[in-house]
N, C-alpha and C positions, 0 to 999 in steps of 0.2 A: 678448170675450176680451181679456185684457190679457198683453202680452209685452214684453220688452226688444227694441230694434231698433238698428240702426245704418245711416247712410246708405251707399248704394252706387252711386248714379247720380242723373241729373236728367233728368226727361221734356221734350219739346219745349216746353211750357209753363213750365219753369222749377220745376215741383214736384219735391221729392226723391222718389227711389225708395228704399225702406227694406227692410231684410232683418231679420226677427224672429229670435229666437233659436231658433226651430223650423224656420228655413229658408224662411219664406214671404216673398215679395216683395209689397209695397204701395205705393201712393202716398200720400204724406204732405204735403198742400198747406201745411200750417203748421209745417214742420219748422224748428226754430232754427238757423240756419247756423253758429252757434259751438258746436254741440254734437256731441260724439262718439257719445254713445247716449242713448236716451230711452226711457221707458214708453210704450206706445201701446195704444190701444183699438181693436178692430175686431170687425165680425161675421164669423163663420167663412166665410160665402159671399161676403164683400166683397171689393172690390178697392182700397179706401182705408181710411186709419186716421185717428185723432186723437191727437194728442200729450196724454199725461195729465201734467200737471205734478205731481211728486210732493209739493209743498207743499200742493196742492189736495187730492189723494189723502188726506194725513194728516188734513187738516182735516175732511174728510168722513167719515172713520173714527172721528175723535174724537167727531164729532156723534153718529154712530150708537151708539158705546158709551155716551154720556151718556144718550141715549133708552132704552137697553136696562136701565137700572138700575132 
């Protein structure tokens, strides 16, 4: 799943705890500390997420559109 998220806390290991726009709390080990919000990817049953860089997402979408021609 993809969702927008904001940091809300830090766990004992120093990882950011984030809350998604759907109200879900997850651990984000590589959350950029200078960021107010990010796009994250996670499994519906997961407890952690990965930050999705919008530049990389846009590049991937562009590649898919090229292949679809």
